[in-house]
TORPA-4810 file (N, C-alpha, C, O; in nm, 3 decimals):
<nodes>
NODE_1_-2.117_-3.199_1.340_-2.186_-3.094_1.414_-2.136_-2.956_1.370_-2.214_-2.862_1.353_M
NODE_2_-2.004_-2.947_1.353_-1.944_-2.819_1.313_-1.995_-2.776_1.176_-2.025_-2.658_1.154_R
NODE_3_-2.006_-2.872_1.083_-2.056_-2.841_0.949_-2.201_-2.795_0.955_-2.242_-2.706_0.880_K
NODE_4_-2.278_-2.856_1.044_-2.418_-2.819_1.058_-2.431_-2.676_1.106_-2.512_-2.599_1.054_L
NODE_5_-2.351_-2.639_1.206_-2.355_-2.503_1.259_-2.317_-2.402_1.152_-2.381_-2.297_1.139_I
NODE_6_-2.212_-2.433_1.076_-2.168_-2.343_0.969_-2.277_-2.326_0.864_-2.296_-2.216_0.811_L
NODE_7_-2.349_-2.433_0.835_-2.457_-2.425_0.736_-2.569_-2.334_0.784_-2.622_-2.254_0.707_S
NODE_8_-2.604_-2.346_0.913_-2.709_-2.261_0.968_-2.667_-2.115_0.970_-2.748_-2.026_0.943_L
NODE_9_-2.542_-2.090_1.003_-2.491_-1.952_1.002_-2.497_-1.894_0.862_-2.535_-1.778_0.845_V
NODE_10_-2.461_-1.974_0.762_-2.465_-1.928_0.624_-2.608_-1.895_0.582_-2.632_-1.794_0.517_L
NODE_11_-2.702_-1.980_0.619_-2.843_-1.955_0.587_-2.891_-1.827_0.652_-2.964_-1.748_0.591_C
NODE_12_-2.850_-1.805_0.777_-2.891_-1.684_0.847_-2.834_-1.560_0.781_-2.904_-1.459_0.769_A
NODE_13_-2.709_-1.567_0.738_-2.647_-1.451_0.673_-2.716_-1.418_0.542_-2.730_-1.301_0.507_S
NODE_14_-2.760_-1.520_0.470_-2.832_-1.498_0.344_-2.965_-1.430_0.373_-3.006_-1.338_0.302_I
NODE_15_-3.033_-1.476_0.477_-3.166_-1.424_0.507_-3.161_-1.280_0.554_-3.235_-1.195_0.504_A
NODE_16_-3.073_-1.251_0.652_-3.076_-1.122_0.715_-2.997_-1.016_0.640_-3.008_-0.898_0.672_F
NODE_17_-2.918_-1.055_0.539_-2.849_-0.957_0.457_-2.938_-0.910_0.342_-2.908_-0.811_0.276_A
NODE_18_-3.048_-0.982_0.319_-3.135_-0.951_0.207_-3.213_-0.823_0.233_-3.241_-0.789_0.348_A
NODE_19_-3.249_-0.752_0.125_-3.330_-0.632_0.141_-3.474_-0.667_0.173_-3.513_-0.784_0.168_P
NODE_20_-3.553_-0.567_0.207_-3.695_-0.585_0.228_-3.762_-0.598_0.091_-3.738_-0.517_0.002_I
NODE_21_-3.846_-0.697_0.077_-3.915_-0.723_-0.051_-4.062_-0.686_-0.034_-4.128_-0.740_0.055_Y
NODE_22_-4.113_-0.596_-0.117_-4.249_-0.548_-0.099_-4.307_-0.500_-0.232_-4.234_-0.485_-0.330_T
NODE_23_-4.437_-0.478_-0.235_-4.499_-0.418_-0.353_-4.512_-0.267_-0.333_-4.533_-0.220_-0.221_S
NODE_24_-4.498_-0.193_-0.440_-4.510_-0.048_-0.437_-4.600_-0.002_-0.551_-4.614_-0.072_-0.652_V
NODE_25_-4.659_0.114_-0.535_-4.747_0.171_-0.637_-4.714_0.318_-0.655_-4.703_0.391_-0.556_T
NODE_26_-4.700_0.362_-0.779_-4.676_0.504_-0.805_-4.810_0.577_-0.799_-4.897_0.556_-0.883_L
NODE_27_-4.825_0.663_-0.699_-4.950_0.736_-0.678_-4.957_0.863_-0.764_-5.062_0.895_-0.820_E
NODE_28_-4.846_0.934_-0.773_-4.840_1.052_-0.859_-4.700_1.063_-0.915_-4.603_1.027_-0.849_S
NODE_29_-4.691_1.113_-1.037_-4.562_1.119_-1.106_-4.511_1.262_-1.111_-4.585_1.358_-1.093_A
NODE_30_-4.380_1.273_-1.136_-4.318_1.404_-1.146_-4.336_1.464_-1.283_-4.239_1.489_-1.354_G
NODE_31_-4.460_1.488_-1.322_-4.488_1.540_-1.455_-4.450_1.688_-1.465_-4.459_1.763_-1.368_T
NODE_32_-4.409_1.726_-1.583_-4.370_1.865_-1.607_-4.496_1.947_-1.630_-4.570_1.924_-1.726_L
NODE_33_-4.521_2.043_-1.543_-4.639_2.128_-1.555_-4.600_2.272_-1.523_-4.541_2.299_-1.419_A
NODE_34_-4.634_2.362_-1.612_-4.603_2.504_-1.593_-4.454_2.527_-1.566_-4.417_2.615_-1.488_N
NODE_35_-4.371_2.446_-1.631_-4.227_2.466_-1.618_-4.165_2.404_-1.495_-4.045_2.420_-1.473_G
NODE_36_-4.243_2.332_-1.414_-4.186_2.270_-1.294_-4.235_2.126_-1.281_-4.340_2.090_-1.334_S
NODE_37_-4.157_2.044_-1.212_-4.190_1.902_-1.192_-4.254_1.885_-1.055_-4.193_1.919_-0.953_I
NODE_38_-4.374_1.831_-1.052_-4.441_1.807_-0.924_-4.375_1.688_-0.855_-4.322_1.599_-0.923_S
NODE_39_-4.377_1.685_-0.721_-4.313_1.572_-0.649_-4.378_1.439_-0.680_-4.499_1.432_-0.705_P
NODE_40_-4.298_1.333_-0.678_-4.349_1.197_-0.692_-4.408_1.153_-0.558_-4.366_1.199_-0.452_Y
NODE_41_-4.507_1.064_-0.565_-4.563_1.004_-0.445_-4.569_0.853_-0.467_-4.617_0.807_-0.570_S
NODE_42_-4.520_0.777_-0.368_-4.508_0.632_-0.382_-4.577_0.565_-0.264_-4.546_0.594_-0.149_L
NODE_43_-4.671_0.474_-0.294_-4.732_0.394_-0.187_-4.649_0.268_-0.169_-4.625_0.194_-0.264_F
NODE_44_-4.605_0.244_-0.046_-4.522_0.127_-0.015_-4.603_0.033_0.074_-4.635_0.067_0.188_I
NODE_45_-4.635_-0.084_0.021_-4.718_-0.179_0.093_-4.657_-0.220_0.227_-4.728_-0.242_0.324_N
NODE_46_-4.526_-0.229_0.230_-4.453_-0.267_0.353_-4.487_-0.174_0.469_-4.498_-0.218_0.584_Y
NODE_47_-4.502_-0.046_0.438_-4.531_0.052_0.542_-4.680_0.088_0.548_-4.727_0.145_0.646_A
NODE_48_-4.753_0.053_0.441_-4.896_0.079_0.440_-4.933_0.226_0.426_-5.037_0.268_0.476_G
NODE_49_-4.850_0.304_0.358_-4.879_0.445_0.342_-4.802_0.505_0.225_-4.713_0.442_0.168_Q
NODE_50_-4.838_0.629_0.191_-4.772_0.702_0.084_-4.648_0.774_0.136_-4.641_0.811_0.253_D
NODE_51_-4.551_0.791_0.046_-4.431_0.866_0.079_-4.399_0.963_-0.034_-4.408_0.929_-0.151_F
NODE_52_-4.360_1.085_0.003_-4.304_1.174_-0.096_-4.165_1.121_-0.129_-4.092_1.080_-0.039_Q
NODE_53_-4.128_1.121_-0.254_-4.006_1.054_-0.295_-3.933_1.132_-0.403_-3.992_1.218_-0.468_T
NODE_54_-3.807_1.100_-0.422_-3.727_1.158_-0.530_-3.690_1.046_-0.625_-3.637_0.944_-0.583_L
NODE_55_-3.718_1.065_-0.753_-3.681_0.967_-0.855_-3.534_0.990_-0.892_-3.495_1.102_-0.923_C
NODE_56_-3.453_0.883_-0.890_-3.311_0.900_-0.920_-3.271_0.829_-1.049_-3.153_0.811_-1.077_I
NODE_57_-3.371_0.789_-1.127_-3.344_0.710_-1.246_-3.432_0.759_-1.360_-3.554_0.739_-1.358_D
NODE_58_-3.373_0.823_-1.460_-3.450_0.873_-1.574_-3.444_0.779_-1.693_-3.510_0.803_-1.794_S
NODE_59_-3.365_0.673_-1.683_-3.350_0.580_-1.797_-3.466_0.483_-1.807_-3.497_0.434_-1.916_A
NODE_60_-3.532_0.454_-1.694_-3.644_0.360_-1.693_-3.773_0.437_-1.666_-3.770_0.560_-1.652_D
NODE_61_-3.885_0.368_-1.659_-4.010_0.440_-1.642_-4.116_0.356_-1.573_-4.117_0.233_-1.583_S
NODE_62_-4.205_0.424_-1.501_-4.327_0.366_-1.446_-4.437_0.470_-1.466_-4.410_0.587_-1.493_V
NODE_63_-4.562_0.426_-1.452_-4.675_0.513_-1.477_-4.763_0.524_-1.354_-4.765_0.434_-1.269_Y
NODE_64_-4.836_0.633_-1.344_-4.925_0.654_-1.231_-5.025_0.539_-1.222_-5.088_0.503_-1.322_V
NODE_65_-5.039_0.481_-1.103_-5.127_0.369_-1.082_-5.060_0.234_-1.104_-5.119_0.131_-1.072_G
NODE_66_-4.939_0.234_-1.156_-4.868_0.108_-1.179_-4.812_0.053_-1.049_-4.755_0.127_-0.968_E
NODE_67_-4.828_-0.077_-1.029_-4.775_-0.145_-0.910_-4.671_-0.248_-0.954_-4.686_-0.311_-1.059_A
NODE_68_-4.568_-0.263_-0.875_-4.465_-0.361_-0.906_-4.398_-0.405_-0.776_-4.416_-0.342_-0.671_W
NODE_69_-4.320_-0.512_-0.783_-4.247_-0.558_-0.666_-4.110_-0.492_-0.664_-4.045_-0.478_-0.768_N
NODE_70_-4.067_-0.453_-0.546_-3.940_-0.381_-0.534_-3.865_-0.427_-0.410_-3.922_-0.486_-0.319_A
NODE_71_-3.736_-0.398_-0.410_-3.652_-0.418_-0.292_-3.630_-0.284_-0.225_-3.610_-0.183_-0.292_D
NODE_72_-3.633_-0.283_-0.093_-3.597_-0.165_-0.015_-3.458_-0.188_0.042_-3.437_-0.280_0.122_L
NODE_73_-3.364_-0.104_0.002_-3.226_-0.115_0.051_-3.197_-0.002_0.149_-3.220_0.115_0.118_F
NODE_74_-3.148_-0.036_0.266_-3.111_0.066_0.363_-2.983_0.138_0.319_-2.891_0.075_0.267_S
NODE_75_-2.978_0.268_0.341_-2.858_0.343_0.309_-2.742_0.308_0.402_-2.629_0.349_0.377_F
NODE_76_-2.768_0.235_0.509_-2.661_0.194_0.599_-2.584_0.074_0.546_-2.479_0.040_0.600_T
NODE_77_-2.635_0.009_0.439_-2.570_-0.113_0.391_-2.546_-0.111_0.241_-2.553_-0.216_0.176_S
NODE_78_-2.519_0.006_0.185_-2.495_0.016_0.041_-2.379_-0.071_-0.006_-2.381_-0.126_-0.116_L
NODE_79_-2.277_-0.083_0.079_-2.156_-0.155_0.039_-2.179_-0.305_0.026_-2.104_-0.373_-0.044_A
NODE_80_-2.283_-0.357_0.092_-2.304_-0.503_0.092_-2.425_-0.546_0.011_-2.444_-0.666_-0.012_T
NODE_81_-2.507_-0.452_-0.033_-2.629_-0.488_-0.105_-2.606_-0.489_-0.256_-2.517_-0.421_-0.307_E
NODE_82_-2.687_-0.566_-0.327_-2.678_-0.573_-0.473_-2.767_-0.466_-0.535_-2.868_-0.495_-0.600_S
NODE_83_-2.727_-0.340_-0.514_-2.806_-0.229_-0.565_-2.789_-0.216_-0.716_-2.696_-0.271_-0.774_V
NODE_84_-2.880_-0.145_-0.777_-2.891_-0.139_-0.923_-2.763_-0.092_-0.992_-2.722_-0.149_-1.093_Y
NODE_85_-2.701_0.012_-0.936_-2.584_0.070_-1.001_-2.452_0.029_-0.936_-2.355_0.104_-0.938_W
NODE_86_-2.448_-0.088_-0.878_-2.327_-0.131_-0.807_-2.207_-0.145_-0.900_-2.093_-0.140_-0.855_K
NODE_87_-2.232_-0.163_-1.029_-2.121_-0.177_-1.124_-2.050_-0.044_-1.150_-1.939_-0.043_-1.202_S
NODE_88_-2.114_0.067_-1.113_-2.049_0.198_-1.127_-1.937_0.211_-1.023_-1.959_0.180_-0.906_N
NODE_89_-1.819_0.255_-1.063_-1.707_0.266_-0.968_-1.738_0.353_-0.847_-1.692_0.324_-0.737_P
NODE_90_-1.816_0.461_-0.866_-1.844_0.555_-0.757_-1.990_0.546_-0.712_-2.049_0.647_-0.673_N
NODE_91_-2.046_0.427_-0.718_-2.190_0.415_-0.694_-2.231_0.460_-0.554_-2.337_0.521_-0.538_Y
NODE_92_-2.149_0.431_-0.452_-2.188_0.471_-0.316_-2.194_0.623_-0.303_-2.286_0.677_-0.242_Q
NODE_93_-2.095_0.690_-0.359_-2.094_0.836_-0.356_-2.214_0.893_-0.431_-2.277_0.988_-0.386_T
NODE_94_-2.245_0.834_-0.547_-2.357_0.881_-0.627_-2.489_0.865_-0.551_-2.572_0.956_-0.551_D
NODE_95_-2.508_0.751_-0.487_-2.631_0.731_-0.410_-2.640_0.833_-0.296_-2.748_0.887_-0.270_Y
NODE_96_-2.530_0.857_-0.228_-2.532_0.952_-0.116_-2.556_1.094_-0.163_-2.621_1.172_-0.093_L
NODE_97_-2.506_1.130_-0.281_-2.534_1.262_-0.336_-2.683_1.276_-0.366_-2.743_1.380_-0.340_E
NODE_98_-2.742_1.170_-0.421_-2.886_1.173_-0.446_-2.964_1.178_-0.315_-3.070_1.241_-0.309_D
NODE_99_-2.914_1.114_-0.210_-2.980_1.121_-0.081_-2.982_1.265_-0.030_-3.084_1.313_0.018_L
NODE_100_-2.869_1.334_-0.042_-2.865_1.475_-0.001_-2.969_1.555_-0.080_-3.041_1.637_-0.023_Y
NODE_101_-2.976_1.532_-0.210_-3.073_1.603_-0.293_-3.216_1.572_-0.252_-3.303_1.660_-0.257_L
NODE_102_-3.241_1.448_-0.209_-3.374_1.411_-0.160_-3.412_1.497_-0.040_-3.525_1.547_-0.031_F
NODE_103_-3.318_1.515_0.053_-3.349_1.595_0.172_-3.379_1.740_0.135_-3.457_1.806_0.203_T
NODE_104_-3.318_1.789_0.027_-3.345_1.926_-0.017_-3.480_1.933_-0.091_-3.555_2.029_-0.075_Q
NODE_105_-3.509_1.832_-0.170_-3.632_1.831_-0.250_-3.757_1.818_-0.162_-3.863_1.868_-0.199_A
NODE_106_-3.745_1.753_-0.047_-3.859_1.732_0.042_-3.866_1.834_0.155_-3.947_1.820_0.247_T
NODE_107_-3.780_1.935_0.150_-3.785_2.041_0.250_-3.917_2.117_0.239_-3.965_2.140_0.129_S
NODE_108_-3.976_2.156_0.352_-4.103_2.231_0.345_-4.086_2.372_0.285_-4.184_2.439_0.254_P
NODE_109_-3.962_2.413_0.269_-3.936_2.548_0.219_-3.897_2.552_0.072_-3.872_2.660_0.018_F
NODE_110_-3.892_2.436_0.006_-3.849_2.431_-0.133_-3.960_2.484_-0.224_-4.078_2.457_-0.200_V
NODE_111_-3.923_2.557_-0.326_-4.019_2.609_-0.422_-4.032_2.511_-0.539_-3.944_2.427_-0.558_T
NODE_112_-4.139_2.520_-0.618_-4.152_2.431_-0.734_-4.034_2.439_-0.830_-3.990_2.337_-0.883_P
NODE_113_-3.982_2.558_-0.853_-3.867_2.574_-0.943_-3.744_2.506_-0.886_-3.670_2.439_-0.958_T
NODE_114_-3.721_2.523_-0.756_-3.607_2.459_-0.691_-3.622_2.307_-0.695_-3.526_2.235_-0.722_Q
NODE_115_-3.743_2.259_-0.669_-3.766_2.115_-0.671_-3.738_2.058_-0.810_-3.683_1.948_-0.823_Q
NODE_116_-3.775_2.132_-0.912_-3.751_2.088_-1.049_-3.601_2.077_-1.076_-3.555_1.978_-1.133_T
NODE_117_-3.525_2.177_-1.037_-3.380_2.175_-1.060_-3.312_2.067_-0.977_-3.212_2.010_-1.022_N
NODE_118_-3.363_2.039_-0.858_-3.309_1.931_-0.777_-3.334_1.797_-0.846_-3.246_1.711_-0.850_I
NODE_119_-3.455_1.781_-0.901_-3.487_1.657_-0.972_-3.397_1.639_-1.094_-3.349_1.529_-1.120_Q
NODE_120_-3.375_1.746_-1.169_-3.284_1.740_-1.284_-3.144_1.697_-1.240_-3.080_1.614_-1.305_Y
NODE_121_-3.098_1.754_-1.130_-2.964_1.723_-1.080_-2.954_1.575_-1.041_-2.856_1.508_-1.073_T
NODE_122_-3.058_1.525_-0.972_-3.060_1.384_-0.930_-3.056_1.292_-1.051_-2.982_1.193_-1.050_A
NODE_123_-3.132_1.322_-1.155_-3.132_1.238_-1.273_-2.996_1.234_-1.341_-2.952_1.130_-1.391_W
NODE_124_-2.929_1.347_-1.343_-2.801_1.355_-1.414_-2.687_1.285_-1.341_-2.582_1.260_-1.401_N
NODE_125_-2.705_1.252_-1.214_-2.598_1.184_-1.139_-2.577_1.043_-1.194_-2.463_1.004_-1.222_I
NODE_126_-2.685_0.965_-1.208_-2.672_0.830_-1.260_-2.691_0.820_-1.411_-2.645_0.726_-1.475_F
NODE_127_-2.760_0.919_-1.467_-2.785_0.920_-1.612_-2.741_1.054_-1.669_-2.825_1.137_-1.703_N
NODE_128_-2.609_1.076_-1.680_-2.556_1.206_-1.726_-2.616_1.248_-1.860_-2.626_1.168_-1.953_P
NODE_129_-2.656_1.375_-1.867_-2.710_1.428_-1.990_-2.856_1.398_-2.015_-2.909_1.435_-2.119_G
NODE_130_-2.922_1.331_-1.920_-3.061_1.293_-1.939_-3.160_1.403_-1.904_-3.277_1.395_-1.939_S
NODE_131_-3.112_1.506_-1.834_-3.200_1.615_-1.792_-3.130_1.749_-1.816_-3.007_1.754_-1.827_A
NODE_132_-3.207_1.856_-1.825_-3.146_1.988_-1.848_-3.048_2.027_-1.737_-3.062_1.983_-1.623_P
NODE_133_-2.952_2.108_-1.772_-2.857_2.162_-1.674_-2.857_2.314_-1.684_-2.881_2.370_-1.790_T
NODE_134_-2.830_2.378_-1.573_-2.820_2.524_-1.567_-2.738_2.562_-1.445_-2.681_2.475_-1.378_N
NODE_135_-2.731_2.689_-1.416_-2.650_2.732_-1.302_-2.704_2.676_-1.170_-2.626_2.649_-1.079_S
NODE_136_-2.835_2.660_-1.161_-2.894_2.608_-1.037_-2.860_2.461_-1.018_-2.827_2.420_-0.907_A
NODE_137_-2.866_2.380_-1.126_-2.832_2.238_-1.113_-2.685_2.221_-1.080_-2.647_2.130_-1.005_T
NODE_138_-2.600_2.309_-1.136_-2.457_2.304_-1.104_-2.434_2.334_-0.956_-2.349_2.272_-0.892_A
NODE_139_-2.510_2.428_-0.903_-2.498_2.463_-0.761_-2.544_2.348_-0.672_-2.478_2.315_-0.573_T
NODE_140_-2.656_2.286_-0.707_-2.706_2.173_-0.628_-2.608_2.055_-0.631_-2.588_1.988_-0.530_Y
NODE_141_-2.548_2.031_-0.745_-2.451_1.921_-0.755_-2.330_1.950_-0.667_-2.281_1.861_-0.598_L
NODE_142_-2.282_2.074_-0.670_-2.166_2.112_-0.587_-2.201_2.098_-0.438_-2.118_2.054_-0.359_A
NODE_143_-2.323_2.136_-0.401_-2.366_2.123_-0.262_-2.373_1.977_-0.220_-2.334_1.941_-0.109_Q
NODE_144_-2.423_1.892_-0.310_-2.432_1.749_-0.280_-2.294_1.687_-0.263_-2.271_1.609_-0.171_A
NODE_145_-2.202_1.722_-0.352_-2.066_1.669_-0.343_-1.999_1.713_-0.214_-1.930_1.634_-0.150_E
NODE_146_-2.020_1.839_-0.176_-1.961_1.891_-0.052_-2.020_1.821_0.070_-1.947_1.783_0.161_S
NODE_147_-2.152_1.803_0.071_-2.218_1.739_0.186_-2.170_1.596_0.204_-2.148_1.552_0.317_A
NODE_148_-2.153_1.523_0.094_-2.106_1.385_0.103_-1.962_1.380_0.152_-1.925_1.294_0.231_V
NODE_149_-1.880_1.473_0.104_-1.739_1.476_0.147_-1.727_1.504_0.297_-1.628_1.467_0.360_S
NODE_150_-1.828_1.571_0.353_-1.828_1.603_0.496_-1.900_1.496_0.579_-1.911_1.509_0.701_L
NODE_151_-1.947_1.390_0.513_-2.014_1.282_0.585_-2.163_1.304_0.606_-2.222_1.244_0.696_G
NODE_152_-2.225_1.388_0.525_-2.369_1.417_0.534_-2.410_1.454_0.677_-2.490_1.384_0.738_L
NODE_153_-2.356_1.564_0.730_-2.390_1.603_0.868_-2.539_1.627_0.885_-2.604_1.688_0.800_P
NODE_154_-2.592_1.577_0.997_-2.733_1.596_1.028_-2.826_1.498_0.961_-2.947_1.505_0.981_G
NODE_155_-2.773_1.406_0.880_-2.857_1.308_0.809_-2.830_1.169_0.866_-2.718_1.119_0.860_I
NODE_156_-2.933_1.108_0.922_-2.922_0.973_0.978_-2.953_0.872_0.868_-3.068_0.857_0.829_N
NODE_157_-2.851_0.802_0.819_-2.868_0.710_0.707_-2.971_0.601_0.736_-3.034_0.550_0.643_L
NODE_158_-2.989_0.565_0.861_-3.081_0.458_0.897_-3.226_0.492_0.864_-3.311_0.403_0.859_A
NODE_159_-3.254_0.620_0.842_-3.391_0.661_0.814_-3.424_0.666_0.665_-3.536_0.701_0.628_N
NODE_160_-3.328_0.631_0.579_-3.349_0.647_0.435_-3.329_0.515_0.361_-3.243_0.435_0.396_Y
NODE_161_-3.412_0.496_0.258_-3.414_0.369_0.187_-3.421_0.391_0.036_-3.483_0.486_-0.012_W
NODE_162_-3.357_0.301_-0.037_-3.370_0.295_-0.182_-3.486_0.203_-0.218_-3.506_0.100_-0.153_L
NODE_163_-3.560_0.239_-0.320_-3.666_0.153_-0.372_-3.627_0.118_-0.515_-3.633_0.202_-0.604_V
NODE_164_-3.587_-0.007_-0.537_-3.537_-0.049_-0.668_-3.595_-0.183_-0.709_-3.632_-0.265_-0.625_E
NODE_165_-3.604_-0.205_-0.841_-3.651_-0.334_-0.892_-3.548_-0.442_-0.861_-3.428_-0.418_-0.876_S
NODE_166_-3.593_-0.559_-0.819_-3.498_-0.670_-0.801_-3.428_-0.701_-0.932_-3.482_-0.675_-1.039_P
NODE_167_-3.311_-0.755_-0.923_-3.231_-0.787_-1.042_-3.308_-0.875_-1.138_-3.357_-0.982_-1.101_S
NODE_168_-3.318_-0.830_-1.262_-3.383_-0.909_-1.365_-3.534_-0.898_-1.367_-3.599_-0.955_-1.455_G
NODE_169_-3.593_-0.825_-1.273_-3.739_-0.815_-1.269_-3.784_-0.688_-1.340_-3.724_-0.582_-1.322_Q
NODE_170_-3.888_-0.699_-1.418_-3.937_-0.586_-1.494_-4.069_-0.535_-1.437_-4.142_-0.608_-1.370_E
NODE_171_-4.096_-0.407_-1.464_-4.225_-0.351_-1.426_-4.331_-0.404_-1.522_-4.297_-0.455_-1.628_S
NODE_172_-4.460_-0.393_-1.486_-4.565_-0.447_-1.574_-4.564_-0.389_-1.715_-4.608_-0.456_-1.809_P
NODE_173_-4.515_-0.268_-1.731_-4.514_-0.207_-1.863_-4.387_-0.241_-1.942_-4.370_-0.194_-2.054_T
NODE_174_-4.299_-0.321_-1.884_-4.178_-0.363_-1.953_-4.056_-0.283_-1.913_-4.064_-0.161_-1.899_G
NODE_175_-3.945_-0.351_-1.894_-3.822_-0.284_-1.852_-3.818_-0.264_-1.702_-3.921_-0.270_-1.636_G
NODE_176_-3.699_-0.242_-1.646_-3.687_-0.220_-1.501_-3.765_-0.096_-1.458_-3.770_0.003_-1.530_P
NODE_177_-3.826_-0.103_-1.341_-3.896_0.014_-1.287_-3.795_0.117_-1.240_-3.681_0.085_-1.209_A
NODE_178_-3.839_0.243_-1.236_-3.749_0.349_-1.190_-3.711_0.329_-1.043_-3.779_0.259_-0.968_Q
NODE_179_-3.601_0.392_-1.005_-3.552_0.385_-0.867_-3.588_0.513_-0.793_-3.591_0.622_-0.850_A
NODE_180_-3.615_0.498_-0.663_-3.659_0.612_-0.582_-3.588_0.609_-0.446_-3.529_0.508_-0.407_F
NODE_181_-3.595_0.722_-0.377_-3.548_0.732_-0.238_-3.667_0.772_-0.152_-3.743_0.861_-0.190_I
NODE_182_-3.682_0.707_-0.036_-3.788_0.743_0.058_-3.728_0.753_0.198_-3.617_0.706_0.224_V
NODE_183_-3.803_0.816_0.286_-3.761_0.828_0.426_-3.866_0.765_0.516_-3.985_0.797_0.506_Q
NODE_184_-3.821_0.675_0.603_-3.907_0.623_0.708_-3.874_0.702_0.834_-3.757_0.712_0.872_F
NODE_185_-3.975_0.758_0.897_-3.953_0.840_1.015_-3.885_0.760_1.125_-3.892_0.637_1.129_A
NODE_186_-3.819_0.832_1.216_-3.751_0.769_1.328_-3.846_0.678_1.406_-3.956_0.720_1.444_N
NODE_187_-3.804_0.554_1.428_-3.880_0.457_1.507_-4.018_0.428_1.450_-4.107_0.382_1.522_N
NODE_188_-4.037_0.453_1.321_-4.165_0.422_1.258_-4.190_0.272_1.264_-4.103_0.192_1.232_Q
NODE_189_-4.312_0.235_1.306_-4.346_0.094_1.319_-4.392_0.041_1.183_-4.488_0.091_1.125_K
NODE_190_-4.321_-0.059_1.133_-4.353_-0.117_1.003_-4.392_-0.262_1.021_-4.350_-0.328_1.116_L
NODE_191_-4.471_-0.312_0.930_-4.518_-0.450_0.936_-4.474_-0.524_0.811_-4.547_-0.529_0.713_N
NODE_192_-4.354_-0.581_0.814_-4.301_-0.645_0.694_-4.373_-0.773_0.655_-4.422_-0.847_0.740_P
NODE_193_-4.379_-0.797_0.524_-4.424_-0.925_0.471_-4.303_-1.017_0.463_-4.197_-0.973_0.419_T
NODE_194_-4.314_-1.143_0.505_-4.197_-1.231_0.499_-4.136_-1.235_0.360_-4.207_-1.250_0.261_P
NODE_195_-4.005_-1.221_0.353_-3.934_-1.223_0.226_-3.905_-1.367_0.185_-3.907_-1.457_0.268_E
NODE_196_-3.878_-1.390_0.055_-3.838_-1.524_0.012_-3.718_-1.575_0.088_-3.708_-1.694_0.117_P
NODE_197_-3.624_-1.485_0.121_-3.504_-1.529_0.193_-3.537_-1.575_0.335_-3.470_-1.662_0.390_S
NODE_198_-3.643_-1.515_0.393_-3.683_-1.558_0.526_-3.731_-1.702_0.523_-3.697_-1.782_0.610_T
NODE_199_-3.812_-1.735_0.423_-3.858_-1.872_0.408_-3.741_-1.966_0.383_-3.740_-2.079_0.431_F
NODE_200_-3.641_-1.918_0.308_-3.523_-2.000_0.281_-3.449_-2.031_0.410_-3.404_-2.143_0.431_A
NODE_201_-3.438_-1.930_0.497_-3.370_-1.951_0.626_-3.445_-2.052_0.712_-3.384_-2.140_0.774_Y
NODE_202_-3.579_-2.039_0.714_-3.659_-2.133_0.791_-3.640_-2.275_0.738_-3.626_-2.370_0.814_I
NODE_203_-3.639_-2.287_0.603_-3.620_-2.418_0.542_-3.485_-2.477_0.577_-3.475_-2.595_0.612_G
NODE_204_-3.379_-2.393_0.569_-3.244_-2.440_0.605_-3.240_-2.487_0.750_-3.179_-2.590_0.781_C
NODE_205_-3.306_-2.411_0.838_-3.305_-2.446_0.980_-3.373_-2.580_1.004_-3.323_-2.663_1.079_S
NODE_206_-3.488_-2.599_0.939_-3.560_-2.725_0.957_-3.479_-2.844_0.904_-3.477_-2.950_0.966_L
NODE_207_-3.414_-2.824_0.790_-3.330_-2.931_0.735_-3.216_-2.963_0.830_-3.183_-3.079_0.854_I
NODE_208_-3.154_-2.857_0.883_-3.043_-2.877_0.975_-3.085_-2.952_1.101_-3.015_-3.041_1.148_G
NODE_209_-3.202_-2.914_1.156_-3.251_-2.982_1.276_-3.284_-3.128_1.245_-3.263_-3.217_1.327_L
NODE_210_-3.338_-3.150_1.124_-3.368_-3.288_1.084_-3.242_-3.372_1.075_-3.241_-3.487_1.117_G
NODE_211_-3.135_-3.315_1.019_-3.008_-3.386_1.007_-2.952_-3.419_1.145_-2.901_-3.529_1.169_M
NODE_212_-2.963_-3.320_1.237_-2.912_-3.341_1.373_-2.991_-3.452_1.443_-2.932_-3.537_1.510_L
NODE_213_-3.124_-3.451_1.428_-3.209_-3.554_1.491_-3.174_-3.692_1.435_-3.163_-3.789_1.510_W
NODE_214_-3.156_-3.700_1.302_-3.126_-3.829_1.239_-2.990_-3.882_1.286_-2.973_-4.000_1.313_R
NODE_215_-2.892_-3.789_1.295_-2.757_-3.832_1.336_-2.758_-3.888_1.477_-2.694_-3.989_1.506_K
NODE_216_-2.834_-3.821_1.567_-2.838_-3.866_1.705_-2.908_-4.000_1.719_-2.867_-4.085_1.798_R
NODE_217_-3.015_-4.019_1.639_-3.090_-4.145_1.652_-3.016_-4.261_1.587_-3.030_-4.375_1.631_H
NODE_218_-2.938_-4.234_1.484_-2.859_-4.340_1.422_-2.746_-4.383_1.514_-2.713_-4.501_1.525_I
NODE_219_-2.687_-4.282_1.580_-2.579_-4.311_1.673_-2.633_-4.389_1.793_-2.557_-4.424_1.884_A
</nodes>
C-alpha cells in the first residue's frame, strides 16, 4: 500500500510540475523599419488571444504566420523548470533581467527608439554581441541589473510567463523557435488544453487503482 501511495505521489509531481503545453502563432514580428523595431505580437492558443511580447532569443528564428507548439513556464518556478537556458550559470538572473526589460518595452509611454534599444538589450543578455550596443542599451542593462538585485519591486512574477520550444522540438521552418515573454493579466481566466503529463497522471492513477483492486480481491 505504501509503495502504491508513493507511486501516485510521484505521478502527481510529474504532472503538476510540468509547464503549460500549447500552440502559439507569431502574428507580427519585430522587423526593423525606419531605424526602429516594431513590437512582436504572439497569439497563444491556451489563452485564445494575442499578446504583445518581447523576444529574448536572437539565435533562433520564427516567421510571421508560423505556428508551433510551445511550453509556457511561469516566472515563479524558474528554479524547477527545464527552461531553455538552464545550463547557463546565471540563467535565473538573466531571465529576470529580461522580464524587467519586458515591462519597460510594453509601457504605454515607451517610444519606438526606446523600444528598439530595449529589444537590443534583451537579445544581448542571452546572446551577447548579437545586437547593437550604445549608451542607451548600457543604461537599460544597468537598470535591469539594479531592479533584479532589489527583487523587482512592483512586479508580480505570477503574472509573467516564458514561451519556449519544448526540449528537442523544432519550429516548422527548422531549428528551435525563438523564446518570448508574455503577461497574463491578474486573475485572467484561461482555458488550458490537457497536457501530455496530465494524461500520464491519469494513466498512473488508473493503474494504481487497478493494482489496489486486484490486491484486495486476491487477498
